[in-house]
C-alpha positions, -999 to 999 in steps of 0.1 A, spaced: 416 290 111 401 325 113 371 329 88 386 360 71 413 342 56 390 310 40 384 329 9 423 332 6 427 298 8 401 292 -16 420 311 -39 449 292 -36 435 257 -39 408 275 -74 447 288 -87 463 253 -82 434 235 -98 436 258 -131 466 247 -131 470 210 -127 445 219 -160 466 238 -172 495 203 -170 469 185 -181 466 204 -216 496 202 -218 495 164 -220 465 162 -238 483 180 -267 513 156 -261 492 128 -268 472 137 -290 506 146 -314 523 114 -304 490 94 -316 493 117 -350 466 138 -349 470 174 -366 475 201 -336 486 228 -365 450 227 -385 428 253 -376 403 231 -366 421 210 -341 435 247 -327 402 256 -320 388 228 -310 419 225 -283 416 260 -276 377 249 -269 382 225 -238 414 246 -227 395 267 -220 365 250 -205 390 229 -182 417 259 -169 390 286 -166 357 268 -161 362 237 -143 383 248 -115 355 279 -103 323 254 -104 346 231 -83 354 250 -57 316 271 -56 303 231 -49 319 231 -26 327 258 -1 299 279 -21 267 251 -26 237 271 -11 252 303 -20 256 294 -60 242 317 -87 252 348 -57 285 341 -58 292 339 -93 263 372 -97 243 349 -122 213 376 -127 203 375 -159 175 396 -159 163 421 -190 181 450 -167 212 436 -175 216 429 -207 210 466 -210 235 471 -192 256 447 -208 248 480 -237 262 502 -215 292 485 -209 301 481 -243 294 527 -244 320 526 -220 345 505 -233 338 519 -269 349 552 -249 381 539 -236 392 521 -265 415 556 -278 435 549 -243 441 516 -245 452 514 -281 472 547 -269 485 520 -235 494 499 -268 517 515 -279 531 527 -249 537 489 -241 554 482 -274 576 506 -265 589 496 -238 635 486 -241 646 470 -208 683 467 -227 718 456 -208 713 420 -190 676 420 -194 682 420 -233 680 387 -242 649 381 -216 630 412 -235 633 394 -277 627 361 -265 594 373 -247 588 399 -278 589 363 -298 572 344 -272 536 372 -281 551 375 -326 546 335 -322 516 342 -302 498 370 -326 506 348 -360 489 314 -343 460 341 -336 459 362 -372 465 327 -391 434 314 -373 411 350 -380 421 349 -416 399 325 -433 367 337 -448 332 318 -457 302 325 -430 312 294 -409 349 303 -407 335 334 -387 309 312 -371 334 291 -359 360 322 -344 326 338 -328 323 310 -309 359 299 -299 377 331 -298 349 350 -284 322 339 -266 338 310 -250 365 331 -239 344 359 -226 325 333 -206 351 312 -191 379 339 -181 349 369 -167 337 330 -144 375 323 -137 388 359 -137 355 380 -119 334 356 -106 369 333 -89 398 351 -82 381 389 -78 354 374 -63 376 359 -36 403 387 -36 372 411 -29 361 389 4 398 385 16 408 416 9 374 435 28 379 419 61 416 437 65 408 469 42 370 479 41 367 508 24 400 502 0 392 463 -3 373 464 -33 394 482 -54 423 465 -45 406 433 -54 401 452 -93 436 464 -98 456 431 -86 426 412 -108 435 434 -135 475 424 -135 469 388 -126 441 391 -165 468 403 -178 496 386 -170 474 354 -176 476 363 -206 516 354 -213 522 387 -230 542 414 -213 547 437 -239 509 437 -241 503 440 -202 489 478 -202 459 474 -224 447 439 -210 453 458 -177 433 486 -183 405 461 -203 409 443 -172 403 468 -141 370 482 -169 358 451 -165 367 444 -127 340 479 -122 316 462 -144 321 432 -125 309 452 -96 286 477 -107 261 462 -126 258 429 -98 266 402 -125 284 382 -144 261 389 -179 276 426 -184 314 409 -181 302 388 -209 286 408 -229 314 433 -227 347 406 -235 328 390 -259 320 426 -281 355 434 -275 365 395 -293 338 395 -316 352 432 -335 385 420 -338 372 387 -351 344 405 -378 378 431 -387 400 400 -398 370 381 -409 363 414 -436 401 416 -445 397 378 -459 368 381 -477 388 412 -492 369 445 -476 386 470 -448 361 480 -421 401 488 -401 434 472 -397 426 453 -360 464 451 -356 469 492 -358 464 510 -332 440 545 -335 453 574 -340 439 594 -317 460 631 -297 458 636 -267 427 659 -263 403 629 -274 419 601 -252 419 625 -221 381 634 -233 367 599 -240 385 586 -208 372 607 -190 328 600 -204 341 567 -201 348 575 -163 311 592 -158 293 574 -177 302 545 -157 302 560 -122 266 575 -130 252 540 -151 274 518 -118 273 540 -93 253 524 -71 266 493 -75 302 500 -64 285 517 -35 271 490 -23 294 469 -28 320 486 0 
């Protein structure tokens, strides 16, 4: 086998392991329900969500790394925990905030997609799935009390940020970049970022929320390359999740920061200016890492 094909085979194994863990999680749900565990209670949903994230996203990457990249595990996962990387995480948050008007507007565009014709029943089914998922998350988040806030920050904000970034960026994007770079030395890194962003968005299972997650996934992809550390990705992803958790908690407590279910009302000029500023800051702060990764 050509050495350049190894990352692709490792990628296939990673995806297969993740799929098997998803099946295992589904079986575990059935068994727990069969023996009488109330899987509809918030506490059990959060606990099972944590287990599912760890099994589906974290464990497969650790298995692949241990099997094929044990001697370079730290470099492969980009486990640079130095103080400068945490500061870059703050810069990444600023970039995310600048991109927020574009991300919010993209959610409006995406929601206005209508397939019609023979695809209309499929659209209704997909929208129904998305609405059920949104309702479930909203119910979990719409609980007051410091204990509920701490639990949601851990299970809905931190654990997904850690597990998803390790899976999608340190796992899928990393392996795609190694594979594509052998075929497209200049464009390989960018192809890996955008393909991973699409997989990241589709992996959330909401077609009519594809665009905002696709843009977020692309940003996280370039941050992973430019910063050279998974820390930056986890910090930015956690911040993105935590803002929603805290906003819903304030609403449940009788106060309102903003309604997280509604997009920001931003004009085209603000969207363009903020997006250009985000790209400029990304290039200035992370440009050196982006150049050396080619």
